[in-house]
C-alpha positions in Angstrom: 0.0 0.2 0.0 1.3 3.6 -0.9 0.3 7.0 0.2 1.3 10.3 -1.8 3.4 12.4 0.6 4.7 15.8 -0.2 8.2 16.9 0.0 8.1 17.5 3.8 6.7 13.6 4.4 3.2 15.1 5.1 0.4 12.8 3.6 -1.4 14.3 0.8 -5.1 14.6 1.2 -7.5 13.5 -1.9 -9.7 16.2 -3.0 -12.6 15.4 -5.1 -14.5 17.5 -7.2 -18.1 17.0 -8.3 -20.9 18.8 -10.1 -24.0 19.2 -7.9 -26.9 20.9 -9.7 -25.9 24.6 -10.4 -22.7 24.2 -8.6 -19.4 22.4 -8.2 -18.0 21.3 -4.9 -14.7 20.0 -3.5 -14.6 17.6 -0.7 -12.1 15.7 1.3 -12.8 13.0 4.1 -13.5 16.3 6.3 -16.5 17.3 4.0 -17.1 20.0 1.8 -13.9 22.4 1.3 -14.8 24.5 -1.8 -17.9 25.4 -3.8 -18.7 27.8 -6.7 -22.3 28.4 -7.6 -24.1 29.8 -10.5 -27.6 30.7 -11.5 -29.2 30.9 -15.1 -30.3 34.3 -16.4 -31.6 33.0 -19.4 -31.2 30.0 -21.8 -27.4 31.6 -23.0 -26.5 33.4 -19.8 -25.1 32.3 -16.1 -24.2 34.4 -13.3 -21.6 33.2 -11.3 -22.7 34.4 -7.7 -20.4 32.7 -5.2 -17.0 31.1 -4.8 -15.5 30.0 -1.4 -12.6 28.0 -0.6 -11.9 26.9 3.2 -9.0 29.1 4.6 -7.0 25.6 5.4 -7.1 24.9 1.5 -6.4 28.5 0.2 -3.3 29.2 -1.8 -3.6 25.9 -3.8 -5.4 27.5 -6.9 -8.7 25.6 -6.0 -10.8 28.8 -6.4 -9.3 28.9 -10.0 -10.0 25.2 -10.4 -13.7 25.6 -9.4 -13.8 28.5 -12.0 -12.6 26.7 -14.7 -15.0 23.9 -14.4 -17.8 26.4 -14.8 -16.0 27.7 -17.6 -15.1 24.6 -19.3 -19.0 23.5 -19.0 -19.7 27.1 -20.5 -17.7 26.7 -23.5 -19.2 23.3 -24.1 -22.9 24.7 -23.9 -22.3 28.1 -25.7 -22.9 30.0 -22.6 -21.7 33.3 -21.3 -21.0 34.2 -17.9 -21.7 37.6 -16.0 -19.1 37.5 -13.0 -21.0 38.8 -10.1 -18.8 37.2 -7.6 -15.8 39.4 -6.5 -13.1 36.5 -6.9 -14.4 35.7 -10.3 -14.7 39.2 -11.5 -11.1 39.7 -10.5 -10.2 36.5 -12.4 -11.8 37.4 -15.5 -9.9 40.9 -15.4 -6.5 39.3 -14.7 -6.9 36.4 -17.2 -7.6 37.2 -21.0 -8.3 33.2 -21.3 -11.9 34.1 -19.9 -12.7 36.7 -22.5 -14.9 34.0 -24.7 -17.2 33.5 -22.2 -17.3 36.7 -20.2 -20.8 38.3 -21.1 -20.0 42.3 -20.6 -23.1 43.6 -22.0 -25.6 42.5 -19.6 -24.8 44.4 -16.3 -28.2 43.9 -14.9 -27.1 41.0 -12.7 -23.8 42.2 -11.7 -23.0 42.9 -8.3 -22.0 46.5 -7.7 -20.0 45.5 -4.6 -17.9 43.0 -6.8 -17.5 45.6 -9.3 -16.5 48.4 -7.1 -15.0 46.6 -4.1 -12.9 43.7 -5.7 -13.6 41.8 -2.6 -11.7 44.0 -0.2 -13.8 43.6 2.7 -14.4 39.8 1.9 -12.9 37.1 3.9 -14.4 34.3 1.9 -12.1 35.1 -1.1 -10.1 32.2 -2.1 -6.4 32.3 -3.1 
């Protein structure tokens, strides 16, 4: 029997990703450690409204992995995304790879806090 260990000898914990309704979740033996949720605005547009990664698991790009699950699904289905969540908005602004799915014309569902604050007061922003 073998176990995966990092370079310091600590056992690496398995993190599983799964789609759950209009969300993707990350779980370990400890339970849910991350989640991204989106809602359907219309047949062609989704709003990502929440991203969370447990503090113990931040700094591993898990939030970005969750975002990429939704973006990949949107691309497969020909959907556009409105980044209402401050973390997702920051990622969309930072990485041009998301340009093809970013719905910039419909701001009716955008969170003005996200647009202005970029998560400055949020303790739940994943790293």
